N, C-alpha and C positions, 0 to 999 in steps of 0.2 A: 504494500500500500504506500503510495507516494506521500510526501510531506504536505501536499496540497489537499489530501483527503483523509489523513490519519487523525483520529481523535485521541489526543494524549490525555493523561490524567488531569492536568490543569484545565483542559477544555471540558472534560466530563464533569468535574466538580463545579466549574463556573456555570455550565448548563443546568446542573441540578439545583444550584443555589438560586438562579433566577427563575427556573421553572417553579420552584416552591414559592418564591416570593410573589410571582405573578398569579399563581394559583390562589394564594391568600388574598390578593387584591380582588380577584373575581369572586371568591367565596363570600367576602363581606358585601360586595356590590350586589351579588345575586340574592343574598338574603333580603335586601331591601325590596327587590322586585317580587321575589317569590312570596314573601310575607306581606306584600302590599295589601291584600284583602284584610289582613289582621291589623297591620299598622294604621290603616285608615281609621279603625275603631279605637286605636290606642292614642293616636296623636292628632287626628283631624277633627275639625269642628263638626258637630252633627248636622249643621245647617248646610244647605247646598245640595245639588243633585249628586247622584251616585257617581256619574262620570267625572264631575268636578272634584269630588273627594279623592277619587283614584288618581287624578292628575296631580293633586297636591303632594301625594306620596312619591309619584314618579318624578316630580319636580325636585325632590331632595336628592334623587339619583343624579339629576342634571347638575345640581349644585356641586356634588362630588366631582363630576366630570369637569365642570368649569373651573374648579380649583386646581386641577392638575397642572395647568400652565404655570401657576404661581410656584408650586413645588418644583416643577421641572426647571424653571428659571433660576431659582435659588440654589437647589442642590446640584443641578447640572453645572452651573457656573463654578462652584467650588470644586466639583469633581474634576473639571478641566484645569484648575489651577493647582490643586493639592493632591489629586489622585482619586481613584475609584474605590479602592477596597474599604477604607475606614468608614466612609460615609454610608456604605451598604448596611453596616450594622446599625447605624443610627436610624435610617429610614424604616427598617423593618421593626425596630423597637417602637417607633412612633405608631405604627400600625397596631401593634399589640396593645399599647396604652389606650388608643381610641376604641378598640374593641371592648375593653373592660368598661370604659366609661359609658359606652352605648348600652351595655347590659344593666347599668345602674341608673338609667334615666328615669325622671318622673313622667307620669302619663298626663293626658289631657284632663282626666278626672281629678288629678291631684293639684294641678296648677294652671289649668285652662290653656290659653293660647301659648303661654311660655314654654310648655312642653314641646310644641312644634318648633318654636324659635330655637330652643336648646338643641333639638335634633338637627336642625339645619346647620347650626354652628359646628356641631361635631362632624357632620358630613363634609363641611368645608375643610376642616383640618385633616380629615381622613384623605380627602382629595389631594391636599398638599403633599402628604407623605407618599401617596401612590404616584404622584407626579415625579417625585424624587426617585422612587423605586424604578420606574421605567427609564428615566434619564440615565441613571448610573448602571443599573443591573443589566439592561439589554446591551448597552454599550460594552460593558465589561465582558459579557459572554461572547459577543461577536468579535471583539478584539483578541480573544483567546482562541478563536476558531481558525482552522486551516482555510485557505481561500476557496478551495473547491467544495467546501461543505458549509459555507456560511448560510445558504438558504435552508439546508436541513437543520442546522443548529438553531437558526432563527425560528423555523417552523415549530421545532420542539419546545423552545421556551415560550413561544406565543401560545402554544396549545395548553399551557398551564391555565390560561384564562377560561376556556370552555370547560376544562376539567374541574376547575374551582366551582363553576356553576353546577356541574354534575354532583359533586360532593355536597354542595349546599342543598340541592334538590333532594338527594337521598337522605341527608340528615333531617331536613324539614319534614319529609314524608314519614321518617321513623318517629320523630318526636311528636308530631301532630297525631299520628296513629296511637302512640303510647299514652299520651296524657289527655288527649281529647281536645275538642275545639274551645271549650270554656277555659280550660287550663292554659291553652296557648294564649288566650287574651289576658290572663292574669299574670303568668310568669314564663310561659314557654318561649315567647319571643326574646326574653332576656337571656335564657340559656342558649338560644341560637346565636345571638350576637357574641356571647362570651366563649363559644366553642372554638373560635379561631385562635385563641391564645396559645394553646399547646404547640401547634405547628410553628408559631413565631419563635418559640424557644429553640426548636430544631433548626430553623433557618439561621438564627444567630450563631448556634454552635458550628454549623457548616461554614458560614462566612468568616469566622475568626481563623479558619485554617487555610483560607485562600491566599494566593500570591497576587501581587499587583499586576495590572494589565501590561503585557509586553509592549503594546503600541504606545501606551502612556510613558513607559520607562524610556523607550527610544526617543520620543518627543522631548522628554525632560533632559536627556543626555545631549540632544542637539540644541537645547536652549529654546525650543519652539513652544513656549508657553505664553499665552496671551494674558495681559493684565485684566482685560474685561471681555471674556469669551462671549457673554450674552449679548452685549451691545455690538460686538463686531459682526454679528449675523445680519444686522440691518444696514450695513454699508455695502454698496455695490462693489464687486459683482456678487458677493455672498448673498445679498438680499434677494436676487432673482432665484437662486436655488431654494432659499427658504420659502419664498412665495409659492413656488411650484409644489413643495412639500406640504405647505399649508392647505392648498386646495385639494391635494391628494388625500390628506387625512380628514378634511372636512367632509368630503364625499363618502369616505369609508365610515365615519362616525354616523352619518345620516342613514346609511344602509344598515349598519350593524345594530344600532340601538333601536331602530324601527323593528328589528327582530327581537332582540333581548327584552326591550321595554314593553312590548305589547303581546307577546305570546301568552303570558299569564292571563291577561284580560280577555284575549280571544278564546282561550281554552276554558275559562270559567264562565264567561258571559254573565257576570253578576249573579251566579247561582243557577242559571239555566243550562250551563254546560257541565263539564266534569267536576266531580267533587275535589276537595283540596288534595287528598293523597294521590288520586289518579292523575290529576293535571301536573303535579310536581314530578311524578315519575315520567310522564310523557315529555315534559320540559327537560328533565335530566337526560333522557335518551337522545333528544335532539342535540343537546350540547355535547354528549359523548361522541356522536357522529361528527360534530364539528371539531372535536379534539383530534380525531383521526385525520380529518380533512386538512387541518392546519399543517400537520407534519408532511402529508403527501404534497400539498401545494408548495411548501418551502423546498422540499426535496426536488420536485420537478422543475422548480425555477432555476436550480443549479445547472440544468441542461437546456431548458428552453429560453431562459432569460427572464428577468423580472418584468420588463416593459411589455413585450408582446403577449406574454401569458396573461397579464392583468388586463390589458385592453380587450382581449377576446373574452375574458371572464365578465367584464362589465356589460358587453353585449348580451351575454347569457342572462345576467341579472335583469336587464330590461325586459327580456322576453319571458322570463320564468317567474318573476317576482309576484305579480298579481295572482296567477294561478295557484301558487304555493299558499298564499294567504286564504284564498277561497277554499282550498281543500281543508285547511285547519279549521276554518269557521264552520264549514259544513259538517266536519267530524264532531265539533263541539255541540252544535245545535241538535244533532241526531244522537249524540253520545256514542259514537261509533269508534271504539278503541282501535280496531284494525286500521281504519282510515286515518285516525290520528297518528298512528305510527308512520304511515306513509307520508303524512304531512310533516311530521317531525324530521324525517330524512330530507324532505324537500327544503325545509327551513334551514337545516344544517348546510345545505349546498349554497345558501345565500350568503355564507359567511367566510368562505374559504380564503379569500384574498388576504386576510390578516396573517396568514402563514408566511408571507413574504416581507412583512413590514419591518421586523428587526434588522434583517440583513440589508434591505433596500435603504432604510434611513441611515444606517451606519455607513453605507457606501456613498451617501450624498454629502457628508460633512467631513472636513479634515480633522485629524486627531486633536488639534489644539482647541477645537470647539465641538467635538463630536458628542460628548455627553449632554451638553446644553442644547445642541442641535437636534439630536435624537429625541431627547425628552421634551423640549419645547416644541419642536416640529411635530411630534406625535400629539402632544397635549393641546397645541394650538388649534387642532381640528375640533376640539371640544368647545372653543370659544363661540363657534356657530353651531357645530353639530350636536352639542350636548343638549340643546334646547329642543330636541326632537319632539318632546311631549307637547310643546307649544305649537310646533309646525303641524303635528298630527291633528291637534285640536282645530287649527285653522283649516286644514284640509277637510276635516269632518264637517265644518260649517259651510263648505261649498255646496250649493243646492243640488248639483248633479250627483255629487258623491253621497250627500245625505239621503237622497232619494233611493239610492241603491242599498246602503248599509243601515239606514235608519238609526236606531240607538246603539247598534253594535259596531264598534270601530275596528273593522278588519280591512276595508279597502283604503281608508285614509293612510294608515302606516305603509301600505304597499305603494302608494303614490309617492310618499316621501322617500322610500327606498329607491324607487326608480330615478328620482331627481338626484339622489346621492350617487348612484351608479354612473349617471351621465357626467357628473362633476369629476369623478375619479378617472373616467375615460379621457376627458379633456386634459386633465393634469398630466397623465402619463404620455399623452401625445407630444408634450413639450419636454419630456424627460429623456436623458440619454440612457442607453443600456449600461448597467453597472456590474453585472455578475462577474466579469473577469478583472475588474480593477483591483489594484493592490491598495489596501487601506492607507498605507504610508504615503501614497501618491495622490490621494483624493484632494482636489482643489489646488494642487501645486501649479499646474500649467495655467489655470485661470488667474491665479493671484500674481503670477510672475508676468502676465501679459500686460 
């Protein structure tokens, strides 16, 4: 096996470290969406329509996503100045702390609207730590990877996200079945939030044994360290690369969270669809299929290239998106489990492009600002994309769409997904192919010109 494809010990440990960290990221985020029907009763005001109450909880998910750029900018900035390894322990520790605090929160019955406000604040700080996790951890893992396997490594660590959703779905199904619906409202949701603490301790143990990124050490030896990595992204010609990445990620966020955020609502239909345990298992199955798909997509991008593969995939999304949502909706309204499984596989196929993201973003930024570029470039997509719940609500209010879906929001998220796919296609049209580039040479020719 050549040096360009061999996965050494440091690479495998870096992969495991970030796979686990990203899985914890998703586990927490998934709990908010999966428990949304419960959290509505715990934190939301009893006034307002059922659809609006659901939106208020999904909105807290959007807050977490919108906070990611803040954490990416701060933690990524210092990772490019001081190194990747030490900050990885700090960011995962912050995730553990917020998990504990989330499980200790007061409810709406205890302190009224302040319960929702506190929940929003905690979701913001969790988003900051998650932004740092992505900025440092994904960069760290890709910089440890052989050049011929960056897509595969990136697909593996990115697959931690859907697997985190799977584990969240399984745990929620288990605990809701064990304690019952009334106990879930009283204390079960607290146990769910705090269940992520133990994996945090494992992640800290692994990260303390890691070695610093070889790419960062080479840049430091050359004296190629910038004083202000974050601000340097906004100076031409680096600005044009960042803007292309920004539109790429915005499109992906619109497509992805139109799936993540609205599958629970489509599958349950406010009590007219599947019961809590059944829908969480179907949801978990969809995400498990996405877990496998991320790895496959990353692996195949090492052969076909990041650009052409993703542009063709976006065409597939435009053609396949609305039919996928209709299958899920029809399965829920008829409570047809077999059809729901088919719909879950179809939904997983709407998410595969994320498998290329870690490698592709790392190949778009030079080492001296790679952590902040990867992290803020990734998270900046949430500045517009994270408010998908608002966009879906807007689409739901369009008369032609409302006439088709009525009170059940299944077509409106499919419309937003289609818009996101078109944005991603357009952004990749203006991107170079990056799969063969050496990380140490990224940006060199452009900045010397």
